[in-house]
C-alpha positions in Angstrom: 45.3 113.8 40.8 42.9 116.7 41.2 40.9 118.2 44.1 38.3 120.3 42.4 35.6 118.2 44.0 37.1 118.2 47.4 34.5 120.5 49.0 31.9 117.7 48.6 34.2 115.2 50.1 34.8 116.9 53.5 31.7 115.3 55.0 32.5 111.7 54.2 35.0 109.4 55.9 37.7 109.5 53.3 37.9 113.3 53.3 37.3 113.9 57.0 40.9 114.9 57.7 41.4 117.2 54.7 41.6 120.9 55.3 38.5 122.9 54.4 38.9 125.3 51.5 36.3 127.4 49.7 35.4 126.5 46.1 36.9 129.7 44.9 40.4 128.8 46.2 40.4 125.2 45.1 42.9 124.6 42.3 44.1 121.6 40.3 47.6 120.5 41.4 49.6 117.3 40.7 50.7 115.0 43.5 54.3 115.6 42.7 53.9 119.4 42.8 52.0 119.1 46.1 54.7 117.0 47.7 57.3 119.6 46.5 55.3 122.5 48.1 54.8 120.6 51.3 58.4 119.6 51.7 59.6 123.1 51.1 57.1 124.5 53.6 59.9 124.7 56.2 60.9 121.1 56.8 62.4 118.5 54.4 60.3 115.7 55.9 56.9 115.4 54.3 55.0 114.1 57.3 56.5 116.8 59.6 55.7 119.5 57.1 52.1 118.3 56.8 51.8 118.3 60.6 53.3 121.7 60.9 51.0 123.2 58.2 47.9 121.5 59.7 48.7 123.1 63.0 49.2 126.5 61.4 45.9 126.0 59.6 43.9 125.3 62.8 45.6 128.1 64.6 44.3 130.5 62.0 40.7 129.3 61.7 39.5 132.8 62.8 41.8 134.6 60.5 39.7 135.6 57.4 42.7 136.3 55.3 44.6 133.1 56.0 42.9 131.0 53.2 43.6 133.7 50.6 47.3 133.8 51.6 47.8 130.1 51.9 45.4 128.5 49.4 48.3 127.0 47.5 49.6 125.2 50.6 46.0 124.1 51.6 45.5 122.6 48.1 48.9 120.9 48.4 48.1 119.5 51.8 44.8 118.1 50.6 46.3 116.6 47.4 49.1 114.9 49.4 46.6 113.7 52.0 44.2 112.3 49.4 47.1 110.7 47.5 48.4 109.0 50.6 44.9 107.9 51.6 44.5 106.2 48.2 47.8 104.4 48.7 46.8 103.2 52.2 43.0 102.5 51.6 43.5 99.2 49.6 45.7 97.8 52.4 43.1 98.7 55.0 40.4 96.9 52.9 42.7 93.8 52.5 43.3 93.8 56.3 39.5 94.0 57.0 38.9 91.2 54.6 41.6 89.1 56.2 40.3 89.7 59.7 36.8 88.8 58.6 38.1 85.5 57.1 39.8 84.7 60.4 36.5 85.3 62.2 38.0 87.7 64.7 35.7 90.6 64.0 
């Protein structure tokens, strides 16, 4: 799984919650490596680590040097986020289809 095209995805619904990163700092990273980076970020729990890093990212939006110092973690966050979105998206589509068949929506 790669994120080299992520900059173009930030404006659509699927990439809306990914962290913004400049094209210069975007790098290819495997999902497994990204999970390893995120879980060693300070917590052993992946979700807690992602929440903690996202908070740190938004706290440093005005820090011009933050991206250069944390581009690996930003790439890891986005790769994990995208990978998890891919896992959950088919289930959401199935649920939407199911609800439409029931005539609820």
